[in-house]
DRENGUTOR-456868 format. One record per residue (C-alpha): residue in three letters; x, y, z. Coordinates in steps of 0.001 Angstrom, whole numbers, padded with zeros to 6 digits. Each point is the difference from the previous one (the first is absolute). Layout:
N
res: ALA	px: X	py: Y	pz: Z
...
***
This chain:
228
res: MET	px: 112162	py: 224792	pz: 276489
res: LEU	px: 002807	py: 000152	pz: -002537
res: ARG	px: -001880	py: 002714	pz: -001888
res: LEU	px: -000253	py: 002130	pz: 003189
res: PHE	px: 003702	py: -000469	pz: 000799
res: THR	px: 001047	py: 001011	pz: -003515
res: ALA	px: -002186	py: 003084	pz: 000128
res: SER	px: 001561	py: 001011	pz: 003323
res: ILE	px: 003505	py: -000202	pz: -001449
res: PHE	px: -001109	py: 002061	pz: -003000
res: THR	px: -001440	py: 002673	pz: 002305
res: LEU	px: 003174	py: 000067	pz: 002073
res: CYS	px: 002124	py: 000496	pz: -003125
res: LEU	px: -002124	py: 002981	pz: -000957
res: ILE	px: 000412	py: 001860	pz: 003275
res: VAL	px: 003705	py: -000628	pz: 000648
res: PRO	px: 001981	py: 003013	pz: -001374
res: SER	px: 002744	py: -000571	pz: -002504
res: ALA	px: 003517	py: -000106	pz: 001439
res: THR	px: 001386	py: 001669	pz: -003119
res: THR	px: 001304	py: 003538	pz: 000560
res: HIS	px: 000629	py: 002536	pz: -002728
res: ALA	px: 002914	py: 002429	pz: -000099
res: ALA	px: -000915	py: 003657	pz: 000458
res: GLU	px: -000339	py: 001985	pz: -003193
res: PRO	px: 001973	py: 003241	pz: -000515
res: VAL	px: -001962	py: 003178	pz: 000745
res: SER	px: 000458	py: 002991	pz: -002306
res: MET	px: 000977	py: 003168	pz: 001884
res: PHE	px: -000366	py: 002471	pz: -002876
res: ASP	px: -002825	py: 000454	pz: -002520
res: GLY	px: 002278	py: 001454	pz: -002691
res: LYS	px: -002107	py: 003161	pz: -000248
res: SER	px: -000008	py: 001845	pz: 003321
res: LEU	px: 001494	py: 000148	pz: 003484
res: ASP	px: -003199	py: -001366	pz: 001555
res: GLY	px: 001060	py: -002101	pz: 002987
res: TRP	px: 003166	py: 002031	pz: 000554
res: ARG	px: 000754	py: 003184	pz: 001929
res: GLY	px: 002898	py: 002428	pz: -000332
res: ARG	px: 000888	py: 003505	pz: -001158
res: ALA	px: -002094	py: 000780	pz: -003077
res: ASP	px: 002656	py: 002392	pz: -001298
res: LEU	px: 002605	py: -002778	pz: -000087
res: TRP	px: -001883	py: -003119	pz: -001063
res: SER	px: -002078	py: -000557	pz: -003133
res: VAL	px: -001052	py: -002624	pz: -002548
res: ALA	px: 001189	py: 000268	pz: -003608
res: ASP	px: -000120	py: -002592	pz: -002786
res: GLY	px: -001344	py: -002595	pz: 002403
res: VAL	px: 002810	py: 000262	pz: 002580
res: ILE	px: 000536	py: 001754	pz: 003335
res: VAL	px: 002451	py: 002896	pz: -000326
res: GLY	px: 001856	py: 001601	pz: 002902
res: ARG	px: 001756	py: 003246	pz: -000817
res: THR	px: 001876	py: 002732	pz: 001883
res: THR	px: 001467	py: 003184	pz: -001488
res: ALA	px: 003088	py: 002130	pz: 000547
res: GLU	px: -002223	py: 003092	pz: 000202
res: ASP	px: -002058	py: -001348	pz: 002898
res: PRO	px: 002036	py: -002703	pz: 001771
res: ILE	px: -001543	py: -002098	pz: 002731
res: LYS	px: 001324	py: 000534	pz: 003517
res: LYS	px: -000437	py: -003551	pz: 001268
res: ASN	px: -000597	py: -003443	pz: -001446
res: THR	px: -003648	py: -000405	pz: -000902
res: PHE	px: -002040	py: -003019	pz: -001052
res: LEU	px: -002983	py: -001214	pz: -001975
res: ILE	px: -001776	py: -002312	pz: 002427
res: TRP	px: -002201	py: -002939	pz: -001009
res: ASP	px: -003326	py: -000060	pz: 001850
res: GLY	px: -000454	py: -003736	pz: -000468
res: ASP	px: 000401	py: -002477	pz: 002837
res: ALA	px: 003307	py: -001771	pz: -000557
res: PRO	px: 000159	py: -003551	pz: 001400
res: ALA	px: 002664	py: -000745	pz: 002598
res: ASP	px: 001743	py: -002472	pz: -002327
res: PHE	px: 000003	py: 000830	pz: -003689
res: GLU	px: 001656	py: 000103	pz: -003385
res: LEU	px: 000058	py: 003515	pz: -001444
res: ARG	px: 000789	py: 000663	pz: -003669
res: ILE	px: 000589	py: 003500	pz: -001369
res: SER	px: 001619	py: 001061	pz: -003262
res: TYR	px: 002026	py: 003222	pz: 000153
res: TRP	px: 001897	py: 002316	pz: -002339
res: ILE	px: 002171	py: 002605	pz: 001705
res: GLU	px: 001265	py: 002880	pz: -002133
res: SER	px: 001824	py: 001889	pz: 002733
res: GLY	px: 000373	py: 000190	pz: 003762
res: ASN	px: -000729	py: -002376	pz: 002848
res: SER	px: -003148	py: -001922	pz: 000853
res: GLY	px: -001208	py: -003179	pz: 001617
res: ILE	px: -002918	py: -002249	pz: 000868
res: GLN	px: -001088	py: 000045	pz: 003642
res: TYR	px: -001634	py: -003050	pz: 001572
res: ARG	px: -000983	py: -001065	pz: 003514
res: SER	px: 000343	py: 003705	pz: 000677
res: VAL	px: -001608	py: 002633	pz: 002229
res: VAL	px: -001393	py: 003416	pz: -000952
res: GLY	px: 001729	py: 002531	pz: 002243
res: ASP	px: -001626	py: 003167	pz: -001361
res: GLU	px: -003299	py: -000233	pz: -001875
res: LYS	px: 000080	py: 003651	pz: -001065
res: GLU	px: 003433	py: -000235	pz: -001626
res: PHE	px: -000345	py: -003683	pz: -000989
res: VAL	px: 003128	py: -000998	pz: 001917
res: VAL	px: 000572	py: -003755	pz: 000340
res: GLY	px: 002560	py: -002092	pz: 001880
res: GLY	px: 000885	py: -003693	pz: -000227
res: TYR	px: 001518	py: -002583	pz: -002303
res: GLN	px: 000907	py: 001283	pz: -003445
res: ALA	px: 000927	py: -001767	pz: -003218
res: ASP	px: 002431	py: 002632	pz: -001228
res: ILE	px: 000143	py: 001466	pz: -003521
res: GLU	px: 002396	py: 002636	pz: -001359
res: VAL	px: 001136	py: 000947	pz: -003443
res: SER	px: 003698	py: -000878	pz: 000347
res: ASN	px: -000877	py: -003454	pz: 001396
res: LYS	px: 002498	py: 000381	pz: 002849
res: PHE	px: -002696	py: -000764	pz: 002563
res: THR	px: -002743	py: -001530	pz: -002140
res: GLY	px: -001137	py: -003305	pz: 001470
res: ILE	px: 001164	py: 000584	pz: 003568
res: ASN	px: -002260	py: -000103	pz: 003059
res: TYR	px: -000060	py: 003408	pz: 001666
res: GLU	px: -002104	py: 000814	pz: 003047
res: GLU	px: -001325	py: 003536	pz: -000567
res: ARG	px: -000065	py: 002084	pz: 003198
res: GLY	px: 001370	py: -003003	pz: 001865
res: ARG	px: 003131	py: -002126	pz: 000052
res: GLY	px: 001285	py: 001070	pz: -003415
res: ILE	px: 001564	py: -002595	pz: -002299
res: LEU	px: -000976	py: -003487	pz: 001139
res: ALA	px: 001536	py: -001915	pz: -002924
res: GLN	px: 002160	py: 001100	pz: -002894
res: ARG	px: -000440	py: -001546	pz: -003442
res: GLY	px: 001323	py: -003562	pz: 000031
res: GLN	px: -000397	py: -000361	pz: 003772
res: ARG	px: -002095	py: -002352	pz: 002106
res: VAL	px: -000228	py: 001613	pz: 003448
res: THR	px: -001394	py: -001690	pz: 003094
res: ILE	px: -000873	py: 002462	pz: 002777
res: ALA	px: -000161	py: -001507	pz: 003486
res: GLU	px: -002381	py: 000994	pz: 002809
res: ASP	px: 002621	py: 002376	pz: 001419
res: GLY	px: 000617	py: 001665	pz: -003372
res: SER	px: 003309	py: -001695	pz: -000744
res: LYS	px: 000508	py: -001036	pz: -003623
res: LYS	px: 001357	py: -003031	pz: -001800
res: VAL	px: 000925	py: 000867	pz: -003591
res: GLU	px: 000426	py: -002555	pz: -002780
res: MET	px: 000845	py: 000789	pz: -003613
res: PHE	px: -002016	py: -001922	pz: -002585
res: GLY	px: 001070	py: 002112	pz: -002985
res: ASN	px: 002077	py: 002873	pz: -001323
res: ALA	px: -001760	py: 003382	pz: -000056
res: GLU	px: 001367	py: 001015	pz: -003401
res: GLU	px: -000791	py: -003361	pz: -001585
res: ILE	px: -003559	py: 000090	pz: 001358
res: ALA	px: -000449	py: 003505	pz: -001440
res: LYS	px: 000580	py: -001404	pz: -003496
res: ALA	px: -003554	py: -001346	pz: 000191
res: PHE	px: -001370	py: 003567	pz: 000199
res: HIS	px: -001128	py: 001857	pz: -003114
res: ALA	px: 001226	py: 003560	pz: -000508
res: ASP	px: -002490	py: 002454	pz: -001498
res: ALA	px: -002680	py: -002684	pz: -000082
res: TRP	px: -002568	py: -001807	pz: 002122
res: ASN	px: 001101	py: -002310	pz: 002822
res: GLU	px: -002168	py: -002255	pz: 002150
res: TYR	px: 000432	py: 000133	pz: 003771
res: ARG	px: -001282	py: -002959	pz: 001971
res: VAL	px: -000145	py: 000184	pz: 003792
res: VAL	px: -000727	py: -003184	pz: 001952
res: ALA	px: -000799	py: 000498	pz: 003682
res: LYS	px: -000727	py: -003180	pz: 001924
res: GLY	px: 000333	py: -000087	pz: 003761
res: ASN	px: 003300	py: 001649	pz: 000897
res: THR	px: 001527	py: -000629	pz: -003431
res: LEU	px: 000071	py: 002884	pz: -002484
res: GLN	px: 001287	py: -000630	pz: -003527
res: HIS	px: 000516	py: 002493	pz: -002827
res: TYR	px: 000178	py: -001103	pz: -003625
res: ILE	px: 000513	py: 002111	pz: -003135
res: ASN	px: -000726	py: -001665	pz: -003326
res: ASP	px: -000163	py: -003335	pz: 001883
res: THR	px: 003512	py: 000449	pz: 001434
res: LEU	px: 000313	py: -000068	pz: 003803
res: THR	px: 001606	py: 003277	pz: 001094
res: SER	px: -000194	py: -000154	pz: 003818
res: GLU	px: -001501	py: -001998	pz: 002854
res: VAL	px: -000672	py: 000950	pz: 003611
res: ILE	px: -001114	py: -002303	pz: 002800
res: ASP	px: -001090	py: 002541	pz: 002588
res: GLY	px: -000360	py: -001389	pz: 003494
res: GLN	px: 000734	py: 003172	pz: 001950
res: THR	px: -002394	py: 000410	pz: 002906
res: GLU	px: -002239	py: 003102	pz: -000274
res: LYS	px: 001589	py: 000927	pz: -003353
res: ALA	px: -001096	py: -002679	pz: -002451
res: ALA	px: -003266	py: 000967	pz: -001713
res: LYS	px: -002685	py: -002633	pz: -000594
res: ASP	px: -002284	py: 002086	pz: -002225
res: GLY	px: -000719	py: 003553	pz: -001119
res: VAL	px: -000605	py: 002247	pz: -002997
res: ILE	px: 001444	py: -000093	pz: -003512
res: ALA	px: 001160	py: 003278	pz: -001550
res: LEU	px: 002110	py: 001463	pz: -002819
res: GLN	px: 002737	py: 002548	pz: 000706
res: LEU	px: 001131	py: 003353	pz: -001355
res: HIS	px: 003345	py: 000960	pz: 001553
res: VAL	px: 001388	py: 003396	pz: 000932
res: GLY	px: 002840	py: 001279	pz: -002161
res: PRO	px: 000310	py: 000665	pz: -003723
res: ALA	px: -003074	py: 000029	pz: -002221
res: MET	px: -001150	py: -003520	pz: -000768
res: VAL	px: -002472	py: -002053	pz: -002013
res: ILE	px: -001113	py: -003569	pz: 000665
res: ARG	px: -002767	py: -002100	pz: -001538
res: PHE	px: -001841	py: -003046	pz: 001356
res: LYS	px: -002369	py: -002501	pz: -001606
res: ASN	px: -001246	py: -003609	pz: 000356
res: LEU	px: -000463	py: 000304	pz: 003755
res: THR	px: -001368	py: -003194	pz: 001541
res: ILE	px: 000040	py: -001656	pz: 003419
res: LYS	px: -000699	py: -003616	pz: 000878
res: ALA	px: -000541	py: -001436	pz: 003470
res: LEU	px: 002307	py: -002863	pz: 000964
***
């Protein structure tokens, strides 16, 4: 009888699943060789020396902001890491965004801003939407009715000292629930808690921006996303 009871416990232990859960692993978004898995204007985006290059020219300027859109399925909550090197102009990383024009690769939504002078780098800007949601150094809580509570957690100029000029920087975007955090080189640059009814985005596409204006060049590498 004891032998039967022991065997039953052993069988039960075999069929009960482990309670241990493993953290999601980062997913690579770029193969380092091609733009497979991305879509955008072929005359503006390319791969060189293992990095994504976005380039506009003075001779043939773009007439509207255009984007390189990732075809992967971004999780609702995620940590996104992208290294960038901007030589000139204005760019950004779209997330939880919507494609408004497939033909012209026009995207609207949250943007982790990048620009060469670093005046706006690190802010949260809603492309084709509400505009600037949080300046660098701000933690902004947006209520259901759209009203904002603004707290300062840091000085914009001091935060910018963490950025590298004429070199690679790592952007990290953490989107979890209504909280959206931007980090550059592991320094928090802005935070938005977006609770506005019918405005706050829960998910959407990820894309890289080329901005209208003067000729520009930006490079991206080490693009990964991890579900939270």
